[in-house]
N, C-alpha and C positions, 0 to 999 in steps of 0.2 A: 697669403691674401688673394682674393679674387681681384684682378685688373678690370676696369669701366673705360671705354673710351668714348670720348665726345664724338658728335658727328662730325663728318668728314665732306657729306656733299650736299647739296642742297635737292639734288634730284635727277635722277638718271637722265642723261642726253639733253640737259637742257642748257649745254655751252652755248656762252657768249660773250665777246669781249667784254661786254658790259656786265657782266656779273664779276670778271674779274677784277675789273674797275672797281665795279661797288665795293668787294672786299677787303681794296687797298684803303678805298676811302673808309669802311666802317674800321679799318684796322688803325688808321688815322685816329678817329676819333677816340677809339679804345684806349691809344698811347697817351692824348693829351687828357682824359678822363682819369687815368693811372698816375702819370703826372701830379695832377693835380691833387692826389692824395698822398703820393709819396715824399711831395715837398713838405708837407705838413707835419707828416710820421715821422720824417727825420730829425725835424724841427720841434718836436715833441709838441705840437700844436694841433693834436687832431679835435675836429669839429665835427658837426651834423654833416657838413656840405664835403668835408674830406671821405668819411666814411662811405656817404654816399655816391662818390666818384668813383671808390672802389668798387663798389657792386655795380654800379654801371659801365666801368671798363670791363668785368666779367662778363655782363652780357654782349657788352660789343665785340669783345673777343671773341667768343664761343660764335657770335654771328657772321664773323669774318671767316674764321674758321669753316663753318659749315657751308657759305657760298663761296670758297675758293678752288673752286674745279673748273679747268676748262676741256671739255673732252675735244681729243683729235678727230677731226673729220677727213672724209676721201673727200675726191671732186664732186661725188656724187651727193655727197652731204650724209652719206652712211657713217657712223663711228669705225674708226682705225684700230683694230682688234690689236693687242700683243700677241707675237708669234709663239712666245712660250706659254702664257695663261690662258689664252683666248678672251680674255677681259679686256674693255674697252681703255683705248688709254688717253691718259689726262695730265695736266700739267697745274701746277699750283705755284701762285704768287706770294703769299703772305703766310702759308701755314706754318713754316719754318722759325719765322717771328712771332707769333701766336704762341707755338708750344713752347718757345723760350719766355715767354711772359708767362706762361704759366707756370711753369718751372721757378720762376724768381718770385711769384705770390707764395709757393710750396715751402721754399728755402727762407722768406723772410716771415713765413706764419702770417700773411697780411689779412686773412680772414678768421685766423685767431684772433689776433689784434682787433678787429673791426667787432667780433662777437663779445668780447672782453668791454668794448667802448659802449656798445648798445647795450649789455648786462648791467654795465655801473649807472644808465641811467633808467635801469626797469624798462628798456623798449624790447621787450622780450621776444615780440613777432621779427623784429629786424635781426636780433640776436641770432633766434634759431635760423634763418635765411644765411647769416654770416658762418654759424659753426656748422652748418649744414653744407656749403662749400667750401668749407675748410676739408670736411670728412671726404665729399665728391672727388677734390683735387690729389687728396692722400691716397686715395683708391683708384688714380687715374693711372695710364698707363705711362706718365710723366714725372711722377714720383718714382724714387729709387731705396729700395730697403728701408721701408717706413718700419719701425716696430710695430708690434699691436699693441702695444702700451699707449706709443702717440695716435695712432687710430682711435683706440677704444676708449680713450678721454676726448679727444672731439665727440665721438657719437655720444658719450656722457653730456657733454656739454651741450649738444643738440637738442637731447631729448629731455635736459634740465630745463633749457628754453621754451621748448615744446609745453612741459607742464606748466609754466608759470604764463604762457599764452594761452592756457585751455585746449592746447592741440593734443588731447592725450591719445588719442590713436598712434600720431609719431613718436610721440613720447614713449610708449610701450617699447614699439619697434624699436628705436634706437636705442634705448636702454637695454632690451633684452640683446642686440648685436653687441655693445660694449660687454654686457656680461658674458658673452659667449667669447669674445677674445681675451678675458681675463679681468676685466676691472670688477674692481670688490668695494672700492673706496666709497665716501659720500653718500651713503643709506641707499645705495642704487636698489638693492631688494626690494624698500618702503615703496621706491617711484614704480617699480617691475607691478608692485602687488596693487597699488592704489589706483594707477593710471585708467586700467580697465575696469573699478572699480566705478571711477567717476564717470566713464562712458555710459555703461548700464544704468546707474542709477537714475540719470536722465529720462533714459525710456521706460524702466520701472515706475519712476512716478508718473510717466503720463499713459501706463498702460499700455504700451508699444512691444508688446512681447516678439513682435516680428521683427520691428527694427533692431529689439536688445539680440535677440539671437543671429541675424546678418550679421551684427557688428562683432560677437562673440566668432563666429565663424570664420568674416576675414582675419580675427587675429590668431584664431587656431592655426588658420592656413599657412599663416606667417612663422609661427611657433607652436608646432603642433604637441610640442613636449611639456608645456606648462600646465602644471597642475592646477594653479587657480582659475585658469581659464573655463577649466571644466567645473571648478566649484562654482563660478559663477553663473556657468549654462545651468547646474544642476537648479539654483536657486532662482533663475529666471523660469524654467521648467516646473517648479514646485509652486510658485506665485500664478503661475497659468494652467496647470491643469493638474496640480495635488504633487504630494512627496512620491508617490511609486512611480510617476512619470519620470521622477528626476533621479531614481536611481542608479540607471547606469551613467549618467555623467558622474555621480557622486563615487561610484566607484571606478572610472575612467581617471578621477583625482587623484584617488589613493596610490592607484597602480604607479602613477607619475611619481608621486610623494606621500610613501605609507607612513609619513609622521606629521601629515596634515591635519594638525589637532580641529580645525574648526571644519573640517570636512567629517571628520568624526562626530564631533559635536552635534553638526546638521542631520545627522544618520541617526544617530542615538535622539535625538528629537524625533524626527519625523515616526521612527518605530515605536518612541513610546507615546504618541499620537495615535497609533493605531491600537495600543494595549488599552487608552483611555477610551477610545468608540466604543472597545468591545464592552469594558465594563459600564459605560454608559447605558449600552444596549442589553445588558445582562440582566437577567429574571432570579439570578441567586440570590437565596435569601440569609445566607451566614458570608463572612470575610473568608473563611476558609474554603467555602464553595465555590466562591467568587475568584478565589486566589487558583484553585485548581482548573476552573473554566478557562484561565486565560494562561495559564504554565505555557502553554506552548507559543507563546508570543512575547514572554520574558528574555530568552536568551540574547536576541540580536540588540535590543536596546542597550542592555546591561554591559554586552561588550563594546560595545561603539563608545559609549559615555566613559565607561572604565578606562578605554584607551585615550580619550580626549581630555580627562582629568591626569592622566600618568605623562602624557605628553605636555600639556599647559603652555604651548609656544605660540600659537598664534591665536588665542580666545581672551575675550574680556574678562576680568574680575566677575562680571555678574554673569556671563555665560559660565565659566568654570562653578560658580554658584549655586548657579541653576541645576547644570551638570550633577553636582553632589548631592542635590536635593531628590532629584528625579530617580539617583541611584538609590538613595534612601530608602524610597517610597516601593521600588522596582526590588530590591533584594527582601524586601519584608515579606510583599507577597510570594517572592520564591520559598522563603523559608515557611508561609502558611500553607502553599502547595504541596510540600513535603506527606 
């Protein structure tokens, strides 16, 4: 599990006693805020004020840590350099205490508790913040031997809160991270599939295909192996430019998920439309002549629709019925063409 570090300095060579004093003052405010939360948590009387105090304490501890650096200087004001590393020498005042505070938050699951509190009140925005801070602490260098199962659950909970806060992009990202760590419970696959759909539907409804493609490209940069994203990209391309422009994206989706019935269905429907266009433009007089004229176009729609019907794992009953009806007609054409 990759560790992340919180900021340790406000900026290079901005040293002054005022900065150190400020970090001590901020740390004192953080302690006061945390104590306001802790006393109510211990007594089982959590309320909005208490969990808000916890959130504030996290912000203040982070500020204190970021400003808790005094760079040592020579008499001429130039920075003193460490003889071994060549880096500027500095001192800290409250960093060790802040790190202990973060470790306490981890050990006591403070932000998991806060997330559950907000979720129970259906305040999903603040629940997502709390779960996110829990996940950030679990991934920080202050956490020791955190099992993937613990981190993945925290990421799932953050994604869950993101979803109901309508923050679908972060829902998708956090759910995928959770699944990569082994989380499989509570319908995580449905969230992973639906969150991008929610994002893209808004753009498509507004015919904002550029916005849809930009959002999809951003998500693909995060999760390049996700077949559903390529299917969505293909759908957007099909809406904007037609089926043939979407074929490479459908193929990319099927390369990543060879059992994606919906992608097979969409490909089958697209190739069937090509057959229909040929039929509409034909001057053939008999059905047999027409069938022979379009025979070279029949294999692909039959192949993709047959696969969609055989899998039938993520298409609706209406799509399944449509695929079967299209196959019946296409197969009749194929028989006539013999």
